[in-house]
C-alpha positions as CSV (number, residue, x, y, z in Angstrom):
1,X,9.1,-14.2,-35.5
2,X,9.7,-17.4,-37.6
3,X,9.2,-21.0,-36.6
4,X,12.8,-21.6,-35.9
5,X,13.1,-19.2,-33.1
6,X,11.7,-19.8,-29.6
7,X,9.0,-17.6,-28.1
8,X,10.3,-14.7,-26.0
9,X,10.5,-15.3,-22.2
10,X,7.7,-12.9,-21.6
11,X,5.3,-15.0,-23.6
12,X,5.1,-17.8,-21.0
13,X,1.9,-18.1,-19.1
14,X,3.4,-19.3,-15.8
15,X,5.5,-16.1,-15.3
16,X,5.3,-14.4,-11.9
17,X,3.6,-11.0,-12.0
18,X,6.1,-8.2,-12.2
19,X,5.3,-6.9,-8.7
20,X,5.3,-10.5,-7.3
21,X,1.6,-10.4,-6.5
22,X,-1.5,-10.2,-8.8
23,X,-3.5,-7.1,-9.1
24,X,-6.4,-8.5,-7.2
25,X,-4.0,-9.4,-4.3
26,X,-2.5,-5.8,-4.4
27,X,-6.0,-4.3,-4.2
28,X,-7.0,-6.7,-1.5
29,X,-4.0,-5.7,0.6
30,X,-4.9,-2.0,0.2
31,X,-8.5,-2.8,1.1
32,X,-7.4,-4.2,4.5
33,X,-6.8,-0.6,5.6
34,X,-10.2,0.6,4.5
35,X,-12.2,-0.1,7.6
36,X,-10.1,2.4,9.6
37,X,-10.9,5.1,7.1
38,X,-14.7,4.5,7.5
39,X,-14.6,4.0,11.3
40,X,-12.5,7.1,11.8
41,X,-14.5,9.3,9.5
42,X,-17.7,8.2,11.2
43,X,-16.0,9.1,14.6
44,X,-16.5,5.5,15.8
45,X,-12.8,5.2,16.7
46,X,-10.5,8.0,18.0
47,X,-6.8,8.7,17.5
48,X,-4.6,7.6,20.3
49,X,-6.7,4.6,21.4
50,X,-5.5,0.9,21.3
51,X,-8.4,0.1,19.0
52,X,-7.4,2.8,16.5
53,X,-3.8,1.4,16.8
54,X,-5.0,-2.1,15.8
55,X,-6.8,-0.7,12.8
56,X,-3.7,1.3,11.8
57,X,-1.0,-1.2,12.3
58,X,-2.5,-4.7,11.7
59,X,-3.1,-4.1,8.0
60,X,0.4,-2.8,7.6
61,X,1.8,-5.8,9.3
62,X,-0.2,-8.1,7.1
63,X,1.2,-6.2,4.1
64,X,4.7,-6.8,5.2
65,X,4.0,-10.5,6.1
66,X,2.4,-11.3,2.7
67,X,5.2,-9.7,0.7
68,X,7.8,-11.5,2.9
69,X,6.0,-14.8,2.7
70,X,5.4,-14.5,-1.1
71,X,9.2,-13.6,-1.6
72,X,8.3,-10.9,-4.0
73,X,11.3,-9.8,-6.1
74,X,10.9,-6.1,-5.3
75,X,9.2,-5.7,-1.9
76,X,9.7,-1.9,-1.8
77,X,8.1,-1.4,-5.2
78,X,5.2,-3.8,-4.4
79,X,4.2,-2.1,-1.2
80,X,4.7,1.3,-2.8
81,X,2.0,0.3,-5.2
82,X,-0.2,-1.1,-2.5
83,X,0.3,2.2,-0.6
84,X,-0.7,4.2,-3.6
85,X,-3.8,2.0,-4.0
86,X,-4.5,2.6,-0.3
87,X,-4.2,6.3,-0.9
88,X,-6.9,6.1,-3.6
89,X,-9.1,4.2,-1.2
90,X,-8.4,6.8,1.5
91,X,-9.3,9.7,-0.9
92,X,-12.5,8.0,-2.1
93,X,-13.5,7.1,1.5
94,X,-13.0,10.6,2.7
95,X,-14.9,12.1,-0.2
96,X,-17.8,9.7,0.3
97,X,-18.0,10.5,4.1
98,X,-17.2,14.2,3.6
99,X,-20.3,15.6,5.2
100,X,-20.0,13.4,8.3
101,X,-16.3,13.8,8.8
102,X,-15.6,17.4,7.7
103,X,-18.6,19.3,6.5
104,X,-19.6,21.2,9.7
105,X,-16.0,22.0,10.5
106,X,-15.3,24.0,7.3
107,X,-14.4,27.7,8.0
108,X,-17.1,30.2,7.0
109,X,-16.6,31.0,3.3
110,X,-17.3,34.7,3.9
111,X,-14.4,34.9,6.3
112,X,-12.0,33.5,3.7
113,X,-13.1,35.8,0.9
114,X,-14.0,32.8,-1.2
115,X,-17.2,31.5,-2.5
116,X,-18.6,28.4,-0.6
117,X,-18.2,26.3,-3.7
118,X,-14.6,27.4,-4.3
119,X,-13.8,26.8,-0.5
120,X,-15.2,23.3,-0.6
121,X,-13.4,22.5,-3.9
122,X,-10.1,23.7,-2.4
123,X,-10.5,21.8,0.9
124,X,-11.7,18.6,-0.9
125,X,-8.9,18.8,-3.4
126,X,-6.4,19.3,-0.6
127,X,-7.9,16.2,1.1
128,X,-7.5,14.1,-2.1
129,X,-3.9,15.1,-2.5
130,X,-3.2,14.6,1.2
131,X,-4.8,11.1,1.0
132,X,-2.7,10.1,-2.0
133,X,0.5,11.3,-0.4
134,X,-0.3,9.6,2.8
135,X,-1.0,6.3,1.2
136,X,2.1,6.5,-0.9
137,X,4.3,7.3,2.1
138,X,2.7,4.5,4.1
139,X,3.5,2.2,1.2
140,X,7.1,3.4,1.0
141,X,7.7,3.0,4.7
142,X,6.2,-0.5,4.8
143,X,8.1,-1.3,1.6
144,X,11.4,-0.4,3.3
145,X,10.5,-2.6,6.2
146,X,9.6,-5.5,4.0
147,X,12.8,-5.0,1.9
148,X,14.9,-4.9,5.1
149,X,13.2,-7.9,6.5
150,X,13.6,-9.9,3.3
151,X,17.3,-9.0,3.1
152,X,17.9,-9.9,6.7
153,X,16.2,-13.3,6.4
154,X,17.3,-14.2,2.9
155,X,13.7,-14.5,1.7
156,X,14.0,-12.4,-1.4
157,X,13.6,-13.9,-4.8
158,X,16.8,-14.2,-6.7
159,X,17.7,-11.2,-9.0
160,X,16.5,-13.0,-12.1
161,X,13.5,-14.7,-10.4
162,X,15.3,-17.9,-9.8
163,X,14.0,-18.5,-6.4
164,X,15.3,-17.5,-2.9
165,X,18.9,-16.4,-2.5
166,X,21.1,-19.3,-1.2
167,X,21.9,-19.2,2.4
168,X,25.5,-19.8,3.5
169,X,26.1,-23.0,5.5
170,X,25.9,-22.8,9.2
171,X,29.3,-22.6,10.9
172,X,30.9,-26.0,11.3
173,X,28.6,-27.5,8.6
174,X,29.4,-28.3,5.1
175,X,27.0,-28.5,2.2
């Protein structure tokens, strides 16, 4: 590039992150859901209780609220990424707490015709895939909610990142 041309728009330092939030913020949002993984795997909270519901839904509501308040340009994509990160946290948490959460409940390897190592590898691998899919689906659902909320309230950033979409004037009022 010569001195007569201006620098490309992507070279500016004040540009908003592509997902509307920084990577530390995305990871932080995903980590909000981590306590439930630990508490559930340690059998300290049970499915179907109000305490479990709080640990399930409060982090997701925070995800949607943060994305809505920050007016991210692509709320679905942003929360899809947060959900995928949550899936990784879910998979790691389950693997670290494996013996407590699952170990004693594995079927007898002899009854399956598999070696104990092969059975454990299969079940653990299935758990990892299931965690990644679960996190990504949770991210997709919360992303759809955030996208719909942003569209309904006019709180999405403009298509080219020019700020919020303009609201029409209230009936009977002029601009």
